[in-house]
Residue, then its C-alpha position, 0 to 999 in steps of 0.5 A: m484466449a486473449l489476456i485483456t478481457e475488458t473493453n476500453q470503455q470498461y477500463y477507462q470509464g468503468a462503465e458497461g451498457f445493456r439493453g432491456d428486452a422488448g417485452n419488459t419482463t420481470g427478473q431480467a438479469f445482466t452479467t458484468t464483465f469488469n475485471t473488478d467484482l461488483v460489491f453490493g451492500g445486500g438487502t435493500a442496498w439499492d435504496p439510497a436511504d439504506e445505510n448499506y447503500a454507500l457500500n456499493n462500488f457501483k450505480i445503475y442508470t437507465s434511459s429511454t433514449g441512451m442520449a447524454g443528459s437523459w440518464t437517471e439513477y435506477t433505485s428500484a429493487y434489484s439483487v447482485a450475485s456473482n457479478t450478475i444484476t437481477i432486476t426484481g421488477s420491470p425496468g422498461a421495454n427496450i430500456y438502456i441500462a448502464v452499470q457505472l463503477k465508482i470513479l473519481d469524477g463521478g462518471k457521465y451518467g449522474n446529473t447531480a452530485q447525489t446521483q453521480a458514482i463518486g469513488d475510486t473503484v475504477e482508478e484501483n483497476y488502472g495498471s492491473y495488467q502488469y499483475v497476475k492474481l494469486s488465485d490465477i497463479i495457483d490455478n496455472y500451477m495446478v495445470g502446468y506443474v502437477g499431473d501425470g508425466k511431471i515431476i510433481q504427479n500429485a499435490k493438494k491445492s491447499d498445499v499449493l495455496f499455503f506455499a504460494k502465500r508463504s512465497l508471496q510473503e517472503f518476496s514482499y520483504d526484499t524482492l517485490k517491495s510493494i511499498k505503500s505510503q500514507e500522507l499524514t499530519i503530525p498532531e500536537n502530541l507528536q505521535l502517529v499510529i503504526p498502519q494496520d498492515y505495517v511490517n517495516y518502514v522504508a522512509l519517513s519524510w516531511i513535505d515542504r511548501y514546494g512538495v519536496k520530500r525532506p527525509i526524517y532520520p531515526n533517533n537511534n542513538l539520541t533517545i529511547n522509548p522505554y518498554t516499561k515505566l515503573l513507579q518506584d518508592d523513595k528507595g528506588v524499589p518498583t511498587q505493585d498494586n493490590f494484585g501484585a502487578d508492577l505499577e507504571g507511570t508516564s515515561l519521563t524520557v518520552e516527555r523530555w524528548r517531546e518537549a526538547d528544543d531540536r536546535i539545542i540538540n543539533n548545537k543550534a547549527f541550523v534554523e528553518l527559514d522558508d523551508f530550507a536549512y541554512n548554516l548559522y555558525e557564529n562566524d562565516w567559515g569562509s571569512g578567514p583561515w581561523n574558521w576553516g575546517r570547523i565543520y570537519g567531524l560533524d555528526p551527520q545525525l545531529s547536523q541536520a534540521n529535518g528532525w527525527f522519528g522513533i518507534n514505540e514498539r509497546d504502544g505501536l506508535f511513531t514518535f517525532s521530535s518537536n520541530l515536526r509538530d503540524k508538519l505534513i509527512v509521508l510514511e513509506y512502508i512495506s507489508d507482507g502482501l497478504a493483508y488485503d485482497l488488492d495486495t494478493r497480486v504478483p507482478k508478472l515479472a516475478e511470476e516464474a519465481m513464484y512457480m519455482s518457489i512453490s515447486y521447491n517448497l512442495l518437494a522439499n517438504r515431501a517424504n522420499t524426494s530425491e536430494g538431487i531433485i530438491a537441489r535442482f529446484k532449489k537452484d532453479r528457485r534461486a535463479a528465478l528469484r535473481n532474475a525477478k530482482i533484476r527485472l523489478s529493479n527497473i534500471k534503465l540504461e539512460e538513467i545509468v548514463q545520466v549518473m555516470r556523466g554526473k560523476s565528472k562534475w563537482i557537487k556544489h553546496 
């Protein structure tokens, strides 16, 4: 069977058309075949006045002619189950019906801002062909790797599901590298909450007025976010409340870092001017031999004007230096691939590695399995994982040539 199941209209526009019957019967049902499942708020969510109406990821339109400009939103009773829309009443004889997934431009059926299907459901499906769903991997595995005459003659689907999820988690850390990003503005308190599905950060950058990323560096050796902030008496002994628990106050370390002038920290070597960092040494190093070599031995952590960030593990916060207040930043981070439904997709370039990982884990955790079989599948898993890393690295010959050609050129400041 073909792997592409959507029409061009379904994929690009997020729309699918139907036609009501000539008898205008009640209870007509229409089943959509989008790659995206329909989301219905339930109950009377077909009514724009219902509070759950906004939860729908689609809208229904009808027209007696099917011509542009003749469509109206259908707001009479209907229900949705397993991507099948059932009209409660009679939609109209030979009526044209269009199901429009929410799209950024609102689609072509609504005539007003209120009736347009505005959202990003369609855009979330763009590029989906490069992925395979985790549920499909499990089904394919049960068909291709389990059964009579195969090394794994029987396996519980629950076990396959468990090892598939574990494999996806492990791959997400260093192979799949499904990097997420958030665009945020640093508030007055110089703190941002760690994302809900955060596992580890990749990079933090602030964005200048030209849209260029300016890397923000970790403050590893500059300051610290104390895990506890104990209140002490005049003898330096921590104090307790009536229940015997230590009393805690506000961290002076964090307050001082928040109020610090970053130009003092980096020895006033830099100042921000039109979104660029310029050297402001007291004398131009090129004005005479007495100034040559003055930048030798500079600490790279200090000799920059982009600022610093830290991680407050206790409170689950990113903290920033004072020069980043009100800056627009981009936070790039990785998750474990299992936080949301959209995450549970595997690049087709890593599909074989998933199968090999599931096989190895099933056999390694099964009693009386030959060590030779385990060693074989461990080797196959390692080879498939290595191939997946090479494929996903996305290295192109032209890019390598460009880098190598640049090696022969002087890099000028």
